[in-house]
Structures are given as C-alpha cells and as structure tokens.
N, C-alpha and C positions, 0 to 999 in steps of 0.2 A: 180636603185640603192639607199642603204640603209646607208645613216649616220649618227651614232653615236657622237653628239654632246657633250662633257663635258664640265663643265665651274663653278667658285670661287662659282655663285650667282644666284638664280633661274632667268628664264627672267622675272616674273615677281613681282622683288622688284627695287626698283627709278634705275637708271643711265644707262648712252651712252652702254655700253657693250649690259646691258640687249636688252635695244629698238634694237638694228642691230639684236642681233639672234635672236630675235621674228621675224625682218622683213625678216630674209635670211630664216626660217624655211618656213615661209607662201610663198616667194618667190620657194622657191623648189619643194615645196607641187604643185604649181601650174604649174612647168615642168613636176611635174609627177615622183617625187622624195619622197622615203619616209626618214623622218629625227624622230628620236629620241634625245630628250635633256634629260642630265642625271644634276642632281644641288643639291645643301643642299634643306630640304624641306621648305618652308617659316614658321616664324613664324608668320603672322600674315595673318590670314588665309583672311579677309576681299578683299588684293590686288588681290585674285585667280577670273580674270575677265572673262579669257578665256575659262569659263569652260567645251564648246563642244568640243575639243582638249584636252583632261584630258589626251586621252592614248596616246601624244606622248611628254608625260615628263616622267619621276623618279624620285620619289622623291626621294636621298637620306637620309641618318639620319645624322638628324644634329641637333647642339645645337645654340641656339646664341648667337650672339656677342657682343650685339650693344643694349644699353639701350629703344633704342624705337623698337627691336627686329625687325629690320627692313633685317640684314643680317644673317646669318648661317653659323656656320660651320663644315666640314664633314670631317672625319678623312679617309687618306687613310691609308688600313688596310684590313685585312682579310674579316672584318662585312662587312663594304662599297664595297667590291668586291661581296661579296654571295649577297646581296640584288641587285645588279646591274646586277650579272650574272641571276639570279631570274626570274626579270625582261624581260631583254631578251630573255630569254628563248621561249616565245608563240610567239617571233616577229621573220619577215624574219630575216639573217644571214643577221648581221654588214658587211656592203663592207669596210670603212674603219672607223675611228675616226677621228676626227677634236676638237681638244683643243682648246679653250677658254679661257684660264685662266691662271695665273701667280702662282698659291697660290697652295691652295688642291687640286683645278679642275681639276688643270695638273699634279698633280703625281696620281691623280685618275684614268685621261686618260692614264695616261702611261702606269700603271697595265693592264688598260682595253683592250691596244692592244697588249701589249703582251700575255695575257693569250687569245683574242682573234685572232691572229697572223695574224691583216689585216692590211695597211701601215698608219702611223700614219703621219695628218696633224697636224699644231700649226700654231692658227694665231694669234699675240702679242699685247695685246691693249693697255698695262701699260706701262706708263714709270717709270718700277719698282725704276731707280735709282733717279731721280730728286722727285717722288713722297717721297719716303721713308725723303731722304736729308728734305724736307718740312719739314716734323712731327716730326720728333726727331733729335738729333743731336750726337745718338747711332747707325745712319744708320751703320756705318761699324762692328759692332756687329750684329745689323738685318741678314747684310747681308751674313754672318757665321751661323748664326743661321738657316738660309735656306739655304744653302748647306749641314749644320749635319744633317734637315729633309729632303733634300731629299735622303740623301744617308740611312737615316734610313726605309724610303718608297719605295725605292727603288734599292738602294745596288749601285753597281758600274756603269757607264755609261755605257749603250752599243749603240754606235752610229749603226745607221743604215746599211752603209757599211762596218761594223765590224773592221775600223781602230780608234783607239781615236786620235783628232784632236782640242784638244782643244783651241785654240792660244793665247800665251801668256798676250797678248795684253786686252784680258778677263778679268776684274777682279771685285770684290766688284758682284754690282749686275751682271753686263753682263756675269760674270760667272756663275751664279749661271742659266739666261739665257739659257747661252752659252750650259751646261751641258741639260738641260732641251731638247732642241732643236738636239741636238745633235743622239736623237735618231728616228726625225722627218725625213721623205722622202721629204716633201716639208714645208718650213715655210712664211710665211704672214705678213705684215705691213698695217696697215690700210690706211698711206698717204706712198708720196717718200721719206718727211722728215723724218720719222720715220723709212722708214726700210733703210737710209744712214748710222743711227744712230748705229740701229743693225750691220752692214757691218762692220764700223768705230771700235767697238769696239769687235768685233770678234764673235756675235752672227749667226748661220749661221747651215743646214741646214746639217744632217751627210750625205748625199748622194746627188747623183749630182754634179752641180756646187757650192749647196749650199750657193744661194745666194738666197736674200730676194723675194719674190715677192709681188706687191702691191696690195691688194683686198680689197679699198675702202667700208666702210659700205653707204648702201643706205636712201633716206626718202621714207619713204611710199606712194607709189603712188595712197590709195583711199584715206588716210590723207590729203597728199599736192589738190590734184583736190578736195574737201569738202573745205579746207581753202581760196583756189583759188576762189572760185567760191563767198565765202560773198564780199560783196561791203565796200570797204576802207572806215573810217568817213574821213567828210569834216573836215579841221583844221585848223588855225588861222598862224601855225609856224609850224617850220619840227618837225616830230615825230623820235626820237630815243629811241632803245631800246636794253639793256642787260637780257643776261641770264646767270646764270650762279649758281655756288657755292660762298656762300659770302666767300669767304676763300684769305691767304695772295697772295697764290700762283695767283690765276684769279687777282686782281689787281684793282679790286672795286674800294676802296678808292681813287686810286688811279687815277681812272676813276674821282670818283668828286671832287680832285684837279683840274683834267685838265678841266674840266666845269667851274670852276669858274675863272677859269686861263683869258679862251677863251674870255669869256664875251659872250656867243655863246647866241641867242635867239629861245632857242627852248628847247623843252618837254623832257627830260628823263625817260623810265620807265624801272624798276628793277626788272627783276622778280628771284627771286630765294630767298632761307634763307643760316645759318650757322653759324659760329664762330662770325662774324662779323658785322653782324646785327646792333647790341647794338653802335660797332663804327660807322658803319654808319649813321645810324642817328642823331649820333651828328655834325659827321663831317657835315653831309649837313645840319646841324642849326647853325653850326660852320660859314659858308659859305651863309648864308643866301639867301640858293636856293629851299626852302620848296613850294615855287609856280614855280619852274621849272623844279625837279629833286622824280618823287614819289618811292613810295617802294611799290610792285603791290603782291611782297611775292611767294611763290609754289605756279605755279596754273598746273592740268592736264596738259596732252600731246598738245590736240587739241588746249586749250584756247594758249597756249604756241605758237604754231605756227599762230593761231588766231592773235596772239602779232606782230611776224613778220610778217608776210602778211600787217596788216597796219599801221605798221609802213614805216615813209621813210626811215631807214638805220637802220641795227644793227649795232655794237659796237664790238670788239673782242679784250679783253683788256691783255692777259695771254700771255706770252713771253717764250718760251724753255721749255712747260712742254707740254700741248698739242700732244696726240701722233696721233691726226685727229681736233679734234678739228667740232665737229660735224655742231654748229649751224651756221655757215657759212656753210654751205651747206646747212642745209635745207635756211635757208632765201636764196639762191639763187634760190632753187628749186623753190619758193613763188615768185621771181621776185626783190625780194630787196636786195639790194647792202649790205654792208661792208665798215668801218672804220677797218682798220688791223693796229694792235701792232706787231701780230709774222708775218715778209716775208715771215717764212716759209709756217705758212697755208695759207695765200693768195697767193703764187705761186702755192699750191696743189689745190687747190680752181678755177682760173685763170679767175675769169668772168671779162666778159668785161666792166665792171662797177665797180668802187673801190675809196679806198682814203686808203692811207700807211704814218701811221705816218713813220719819218725819223728814228728816233730810239726808242729807250725805255725808255727816258724823258718822264715826265711830260708836260714839256715845245711841244715835239712834237708833241704831243696825243691832245694837244690843239689847236696846228698849225693846224692837219690834220682836226680837229674836226670844226675848223675856215673856213677853206676851203668847207668843203662839206656842211657845213649847208645856207654855201653864196650861192654853184651853187644849191642849193635843194630850197631856197627861191626865187632865180634868175627866175629857170624854173617853178613854182609854178606862179608865179607870172603873168609870159609870158603865161600861159595856156600849159606848154610844160613840164608837169611831167612826164608822161611815157620815158621821154628822158635820167633820171636818174633811169628808171624800166630797170630787168633783162629779154631779149626776152623769151616769154615759148618756141622756139624750145632752146634756149640756157639752159635755166633750167630743159629742159626733162634726161640733161646724166647724174645730180641727181642723181634722183630716183631709188629707188630697183630693178626694173625689167632693167634699163641698167648696176647696177652695178653685176648683180648676173652671167654674161659672163664670168667674173672675177674669181668668184669663180670656177663657172662650170671646167674653164680649169685647175685652180690648183687640183684639183680632176683626171681631167685625167690627167695629169698626174705624179700624186701618185699611181693610178695605173696602169699607165701604166711602172711607174718604177718595181714596185711588181713583 
C-alpha cells in the first residue's frame, strides 16, 4: 500500500503532530508499506536530520510564517498541485490520501485526493476552537475567514457519499472542520475524549456511519528502549518533571503557585520555553522556590524522554485544551506515573499508577501534589520505589508498534469503502 500523507508543517519542524507523523511513517514502512509525506518546505535547513530518507518527503513551495522561520505556509492552489503531481509521477500510484492537518495542509490534501480519485482519510490533531480562542479575541472572525478560504481553495463541499449532511450544531471552528471531513470516507482523532468532542459538535466523515475513529499516537519504540536502558539518578527527595510550551493554556504558572501552596519537599524541573518564561521566573522568585523549582529550558527529544524516565512523576497541567496530551503517554511508556489535572487525558492513558487533581483549582493541584510526593517519599524510604512505577508489560501498549494496528484498520476500512 502507498499512503500519501499531507500535513500543515514539515515533519522535521518542532511539534507533537510532527513527531507522531514521523513515527507513523517509520512504523508503516517497517510493515512493508510505502509512505510519502507532502508538507511545506523547511526554511531552517539545520533541522533536516532524516537525510537518508529524503525520498519519503515532498517539499511543497512555502514561505515562512514565524519570525524564527520554524514554520511555513504552502498555498493550496494550482502551483502547489503541479509540484505535488510532478513528485508523485515517479512513484507508485497512491492508494489513499491521509490528511493530518487542519489548515492549508488539509486543503492541499483534499485537492490531491480529488485529483488522484482515491479515498480520503483525515486525522484531526488540533483543537482549532480552543486553540484559536486562547490566542485571539477575534476567534469568530477567524473561523469565518477559514471557511471563506476553504471555499476559495476547494469550492463547494463534496461529501464522500454524495449527500450534504453538515449538522446545524456544527458552528464556528467546528463547522469549518465539518466541511473538511464531509469529503473523507473515514476520520479519526488521537484520543477518545477529542473524538467525543468532534462528534458532539457535528464533525463527521461523509461516508458510512460517519463516526470518529480513535487512532492514538504512539511513542518511538527505539527511543523508549534507549531511555529505559539508562539508570535513574539517586536523589534525596522526589523529583517531578513538567514538559511543554510555556503559555497560558498549559497552566505552568498555576503549577508554580500549587507547588508553593503545597509545601512539598520535592524538586520540580520545567522543560520548555515560551512567552511566559519571564513571568515564570518572576513567579518562582516571588514564592522563594529557587531551590526547589528549576527551569531546564527546551531540550532535544531524547533528553526530554530521559528527564521523564528519571523523574518520579510527570505533572500534566493543561485542562480541556489537548487533543491527546502526548507527554503522559510518553511517561507511561517509560514507567513514570503522572499527576493529572485533566481527567479526560487521565482516562485515555488509564495507567495503573496515577494521581488526579479533584478540580481545576490551584488548591486541588496542590493537594494532589502533596499526596503524590508523600506516597513517593514513603515508598522510597521503605526501599519500595518500584511500587510507584508503571510495569513494563503495561507500558508496552503505548509504543508506536502497538498503535499502528489502529491506523492500518482505518486504512483498511477506507479502501474497502472505495
């Protein structure tokens, strides 16, 4: 089978979706399938690390859209179509198009599926509604602009089964997504909780029962094996770790407030960067937490995994924002339990060892931290630290090798439907 994946950003740029796509390609190729990934060309060439597999990528004409030139935009139109068609001409015919993007990548992928006359599968990774509302008060205007752009690039909606079925409850960002997915024979989401949200807002496939399938992203088997091989460092008190973008929706400032309120005797290491970094430093200083809370900054993926492996627990702080929330899955694959703020993510992980904040308040997180640190410290003192590690047999279900089965089932349904 030859799968054409089309996405918003190059898989070697920074981001969780990009990591998931890279892992999916490797897993599918190991199973004997061919994968071609079409995405905007990179503008920071130093990020190209997978040089030996460059034939798997089609670099679409793009222009940088961020100051650091990390991310690019490819315009969905005739020029991009020609570049993609020329690149595919020398490859085996694609059996299906898998869109893993929500914006220009989605439109380019839909145009490609129409031109190739092959089944279209869409995986929705991003919470467009929550993400847009988090960064601008003009979200309703943005949603209308997205629908207008979709009409300009794609024309009328062409539902996969020939009937227009955009539910009235699909409004704003959800209507934009519903208009995209109506052309797909199958759609999926990386978690049960996001799949339920999509269905509740009228986002569905245009063929079959329209239901949103769940295809969770997995964790790189080889990277996990390497991280688990390293010994965990000795410590005098429990070590907690947090990883993410330092922005308001990630609630990193609330985490520092909770640590201060909890009075826990533990070390917290924060990995990442973002606009809140200056405020974060000020908040740590104001609470007098300089000896207990450390900012490690952004680190390469291997170091992030090593940090999670070494920690006694990961702290997950965002609520209602993540479509999967990959770090708790990565931590679980490494044997490290999580202190959860978002019950939906906790239910998707469903690990045998965990702690949950009772609600979204700082006080609830502080209470969960106190309980977790007390139990971890007591187990360590008793020489029973493994009691609060996730067993290897359980961790195996989070690996990409185990998750690929769900994606292959989705492809099989799409091909059968065609």
